[in-house]
Every structure is written in structure tokens, then in C-alpha cells.
C-alpha positions in Angstrom: 123.3 73.0 111.5 122.9 69.3 111.0 119.4 69.0 112.4 117.9 71.9 110.4 115.7 70.7 107.6 114.2 74.0 106.4 115.1 77.7 106.0 112.8 78.6 108.9 114.7 76.2 111.2 118.0 77.6 110.2 116.7 81.1 111.1 115.8 79.9 114.6 119.1 78.1 114.9 121.2 81.1 114.0 119.0 83.3 116.3 119.7 81.1 119.2 123.4 81.8 118.7 122.9 85.6 118.6 122.9 86.1 114.8 119.7 87.4 113.3 119.1 86.1 109.7 115.3 86.3 109.8 114.2 88.3 106.7 111.2 89.6 108.5 113.2 91.4 111.2 116.5 92.6 109.6 118.4 94.9 112.0 119.4 97.8 109.9 121.3 100.7 111.5 119.0 103.7 111.9 119.4 106.5 109.4 119.2 110.1 110.8 115.6 110.3 109.6 114.7 107.0 111.2 116.3 108.1 114.4 114.2 111.3 114.4 111.1 109.2 113.9 112.1 106.9 116.8 112.7 109.9 119.0 109.1 111.0 118.2 107.4 107.7 119.0 105.8 108.8 122.3 104.2 111.8 120.6 103.2 109.6 117.6 101.5 107.2 120.0 99.3 110.0 121.2 98.8 111.4 117.7 97.6 108.0 116.5 94.7 108.2 119.0 93.5 111.5 117.7 94.0 111.4 113.9 91.1 109.9 111.8 91.9 106.3 111.1 91.0 106.5 107.5 93.8 109.1 107.0 96.3 107.1 109.0 95.8 104.0 106.9 95.6 105.6 103.5 98.6 107.8 104.2 100.7 104.7 105.0 99.5 103.0 101.8 100.3 106.0 99.7 103.7 106.3 101.3 104.7 102.8 100.1 102.8 102.3 96.9 103.2 105.7 95.2 106.9 105.7 96.0 107.2 102.4 94.2 105.5 103.5 91.0 102.1 101.9 91.8 100.1 105.0 90.5 96.8 103.1 90.0 96.9 101.2 93.3 93.4 101.4 94.7 94.1 103.4 97.8 90.9 104.9 99.2 88.6 102.6 97.3 88.1 99.9 99.9 90.1 97.5 97.8 93.2 97.5 100.0 93.1 95.7 103.3 95.7 96.3 105.9 97.3 93.7 108.2 99.8 93.8 111.0 102.2 91.3 109.3 102.9 89.9 105.9 102.6 86.4 107.3 99.0 87.1 108.2 98.3 88.5 104.8 99.9 85.5 103.1 97.9 83.1 105.2 94.7 84.8 104.3 95.6 84.5 100.6 96.0 80.8 101.2 92.6 80.7 102.8 90.8 82.4 100.0 92.6 80.3 97.4 91.6 77.1 99.3 88.0 78.3 99.2 88.2 78.6 95.4 90.2 75.5 94.4 91.8 72.3 95.5 95.0 72.8 93.5 97.3 75.9 93.7 100.4 76.4 91.6 103.3 78.0 93.5 106.4 79.6 91.9 109.6 77.5 92.2 112.1 78.1 93.7 110.7 79.8 96.7 111.1 79.8 100.5 109.5 76.8 102.2 107.2 78.9 104.3 105.0 80.0 101.3 103.9 76.6 100.1 103.7 75.5 103.7 101.2 78.3 104.5 99.1 77.5 101.4 99.2 73.7 102.0 98.1 74.2 105.6 94.8 75.5 104.3 94.1 72.3 102.4 95.0 72.7 98.7 97.4 70.5 96.9 100.5 72.6 95.9 102.0 72.2 92.5 105.4 73.8 91.8 105.7 75.9 88.6 109.1 77.1 87.5 110.2 80.7 87.0 111.1 79.8 83.4 107.6 78.6 82.6 106.1 81.8 83.8 107.9 83.6 81.0 106.4 81.5 78.2 103.8 82.7 75.8 101.1 80.7 77.5 102.5 80.0 81.0 99.7 77.8 82.3 99.5 75.5 79.2 99.4 72.0 80.7 98.4 73.1 84.1 94.6 73.0 83.6 93.9 71.5 87.0 95.0 74.5 89.0 92.5 77.1 90.2 95.0 79.5 91.8 98.6 80.6 91.2 100.9 82.1 93.8 104.0 83.9 92.5 106.5 86.4 93.9 107.7 89.4 91.8 110.6 89.9 92.5 111.0 86.3 93.4 112.7 85.2 96.6 115.4 83.8 96.7 116.3 84.1 93.0 115.6 87.8 92.6 114.0 87.2 89.2 111.5 89.8 88.0 108.6 89.5 85.5 108.6 92.5 83.3 105.3 94.2 82.2 104.9 92.1 79.1 105.6 88.9 80.9 103.2 89.8 83.6 100.5 90.6 81.1 100.9 87.3 79.3 100.8 85.4 82.7 97.7 87.4 83.8 95.9 86.7 80.5 96.8 83.0 80.8 95.2 83.0 84.2 92.2 85.0 83.1 91.4 82.6 80.2 91.3 79.7 82.7 89.6 81.6 85.5 92.7 81.1 87.7 93.1 83.5 90.5 96.6 85.1 90.5 98.3 86.0 93.8 101.4 88.1 93.6 103.8 88.5 96.5 105.5 91.9 95.8 107.1 92.3 99.2 110.6 92.8 97.8 109.5 95.3 95.1 111.4 98.2 96.7 114.8 96.5 96.2 114.6 96.2 92.4 113.7 99.1 90.1 112.7 96.6 87.4 109.7 95.6 89.5 108.5 99.2 90.1 106.4 99.6 87.0 102.7 100.0 87.7 101.7 96.4 88.2 98.1 97.3 88.9 97.6 99.0 85.5 98.9 95.8 83.8 96.7 93.5 85.8 93.5 95.6 85.6 93.8 95.7 81.8 93.7 91.9 81.6 90.5 91.3 83.7 92.3 88.7 85.8 91.1 88.1 89.4 94.2 88.9 91.4 95.5 89.8 94.8 98.8 91.6 95.4 100.6 91.4 98.7 102.6 94.5 99.7 104.8 94.8 102.8 106.7 97.6 104.5 108.6 95.3 106.8 111.4 94.5 104.3 112.4 98.2 104.2 112.0 99.1 107.9 110.6 96.5 110.2 111.4 98.5 113.4 111.2 95.3 115.5 107.7 94.5 114.3 106.1 97.9 113.8 105.2 97.3 110.2 102.2 96.8 107.9 101.2 94.5 105.0 98.5 95.2 102.5 96.3 93.0 100.2 95.1 94.8 97.1 92.5 93.4 94.7 90.3 94.5 91.7 86.7 95.7 91.8 85.5 92.5 90.2 87.4 90.1 92.6 85.5 87.0 93.6 88.1 85.9 96.2 86.1 87.4 99.1 89.2 89.0 100.8 87.2 91.4 103.0 84.9 88.7 104.1 87.7 86.3 104.9 89.4 89.0 107.0 86.4 89.1 109.3 88.0 87.2 112.1 91.4 89.0 111.8 92.4 92.5 112.6 90.3 94.4 110.0 92.4 97.6 110.0 96.1 98.4 110.5 97.1 99.3 114.0 96.9 103.1 114.1 100.3 103.6 115.7 101.9 101.3 113.1 100.2 103.2 110.3 101.6 106.5 111.6 105.1 105.1 112.0 105.1 103.6 108.5 104.2 107.0 107.0 106.7 108.6 109.3 104.8 111.8 109.5 103.6 114.4 111.9 99.8 114.4 111.5 99.8 118.2 111.7 102.0 118.4 108.6 100.2 119.9 105.6 102.3 118.4 102.9 105.7 118.2 101.2 107.1 120.4 98.4 109.4 119.0 95.8 112.9 118.8 97.2 111.8 118.3 100.8 113.3 115.4 102.6 110.8 112.6 102.7 110.6 110.8 106.1 110.2 107.2 107.0 109.4 104.6 104.3 109.6 107.3 101.6 113.3 107.9 102.2 114.0 104.2 102.3 112.2 103.7 99.0 114.4 106.4 97.5 117.6 104.8 99.0 116.6 101.3 97.7 116.1 102.8 94.3 119.5 104.5 94.3 121.2 101.2 95.3 119.9 99.5 92.2 119.7 102.4 89.6 123.2 102.3 88.2 123.4 100.9 84.7 119.7 99.8 84.8 116.5 100.9 83.0 114.1 102.5 85.5 110.6 101.1 85.2 108.9 104.3 86.4 111.4 107.2 86.5 108.6 109.5 87.7 107.8 107.7 90.9 108.5 110.2 93.7 107.2 109.6 97.2 108.0 113.2 98.3 106.1 114.8 95.5 103.1 112.5 95.3 102.3 111.5 98.9 99.1 113.1 100.1 99.3 114.6 103.6 97.5 113.5 106.7 94.6 115.8 107.3 93.9 116.1 103.5 92.0 113.8 101.3 94.3 110.9 102.1 91.4 108.5 102.5 89.9 109.1 99.1 91.1 108.5 95.6 93.2 111.4 94.5 92.1 112.9 91.2 94.5 112.1 88.3 97.1 114.9 87.9 96.3 116.6 91.2 98.9 117.3 93.9 98.5 116.8 97.6 98.2 120.6 98.2 95.3 120.7 95.7 93.1 118.7 98.2 93.9 120.6 101.4 90.6 122.2 102.4 88.9 121.1 99.3 85.4 119.4 99.3 87.1 116.1 98.5 89.3 116.6 101.5 86.5 117.5 103.8 84.4 114.5 102.7 87.3 112.2 103.2 87.7 113.1 106.8 84.0 113.7 107.7 82.8 112.2 111.0 80.8 109.5 109.3 84.0 108.2 107.5 86.7 108.9 110.1 86.4 105.4 111.7 86.0 103.5 108.4 
């Protein structure tokens, strides 16, 4: 491709020849579970119109995040925003970083689209190497930056910051009032990245935003979701900046991501988890052999709260989905004044 000057141009060039290499729309062969979900799409379209939106959205978030070990992810707190594509979420991160600072550090190496999106919002982009991010004080010498964008795992190198490395980086950012943006879109493909990142970040007090994405597991030709999660003390203004975008996930996409029948009352241990949950388990199996598992207790099928339960509220620590069915918490979560939240 002699005229291609970027990875994005190469993707388009290959696509014109009939070969899809675009990472956002990989064409995986359907598993039996996925085929069953596809066969239910007409019914799911109807169900998405009658199921309370708060339950649809929270169920989709639980499906991905709990399955990947993110036990303290702020589902149901108002601190996870849903978007219809990761590119939209990343662009919004660039927007809020630009409102905060004129200089943003970006992990290097990375795909060209990430610094391009941030640069398009106005800030000067400064590359920061993966090796530097592992130092005791990663931002020493980078006093001019007000924001830092990294990927964990990184793309294209696959490097992962472990919990201690992430803690040092977050503390380095917190000391300098640098906002930390973490692209975790490839977390499902490396068990080393499936420790509870939110617990690490929250303990440091850093102002952060984490980008999560279902599209890398099962994009389904574009029926996918991305999430932005942030702490209670965040000053980035992510909800406000989202005001001119789609504020909530498309209901149909949320139901497909969770891969569930909204009349289902829950899963028992050992049941086959549908949709994203099964893909999370498969991705974990691909990378388990000979490796340390960051969170060996992460189980989508045992932890995922059912639609029609308290999916829209924070689940009490130690409780199981069945504990909330018919409970006061469950009834409050799906009360009429919250159903359209």
C-alpha cells in the first residue's frame, strides 16, 4: 500500500480489497451462544422497548465489568456513562482533557488515531514511553502536562501495568494534579489486566477516567457499547461534556451486550453465561495457561445481577443477584421515578 501513511488508511485500503483488518469490527465466527442471541434479535428489539432503561444499562455494565474482575466499578452510582462507540467515548475524553490543560501526555507506542483524536481538540500531545510509565515517579520531568492518556493493556505492544505500577503512576499524577485517562478496551484479552483497577485508582485520590468497551469481544457489526467511568471527586465534567451526545446507551444494544432475556430471574453457578459473559470466560481461558491470574474469583455467571432485579443500584458487598430479587433495594431500583434515568 504505497500511498497509505497511517494505520487507519491501511485499514481502509485492505477493506476496499475485501479484507477486514479494522480492529473495531472484527468478524468472528458466531459461537452457538452468539447464534442463539442473534436468532432472538427480533424479540430482543421488542423487549428493549418495555424493560426499564436503568436495568438494561446497568446489566450491560455488570456483564462486562464484573466478568473482568472490576468488583468496585461504580455501576449504579451515576459515575459510568454509556456511549454507542469507543471512538465517541475517546473523543469525549479528549474534549474534557482539552478543557483542563493545553498539554496532554500520550503513551507511546500507540495507534495513530488516539493522539489524533486528542490533538483535534486542541491540546499539544507529548509522547511518553511505556518504559517511563514503570518508573518510581513516572511523570518526573513532565511537569508541563495536565493530562495523561494511556492504554492498559497497551495497543499495539500488549504491555500491561501491574497493580503496583498503576498505583505509582496514579500517585505521580495525583501529586501533580494530572488527570489520568486509561483506555482499558483490550482488558478482556489479558488476565494480567483483570485486577480491580478501580480499587487501585480510588485508593490514590487521582482524578481519572477509564474507557471500557464491549466491541473488542463481540462487535456484532456495530451493536456494541463503550463506557466512561470516573471517581466521585472527578473535576473533569464528563456528564456535562456528554450533554450534546447520546446520553444513554441505545436500549437494544444494551440488551444485546448483556445477551439476556429480560424475563430471566438470574443465573446459578454452573449455568452457561450468554453473550459477553461467555466471551469473557473464553478470552480468559485463551490466556490462562502458565500465567498468574489477577483475579481468580472473577465470574460473570455467578456475579451478574439479573434484569428485573436491583441491576440499577449498587449491589451490597457479599450479596448475590438472587438476594435482591423482590427486595426493597430491587423495588427502589426499578421504581417508576427511576426507570427512565
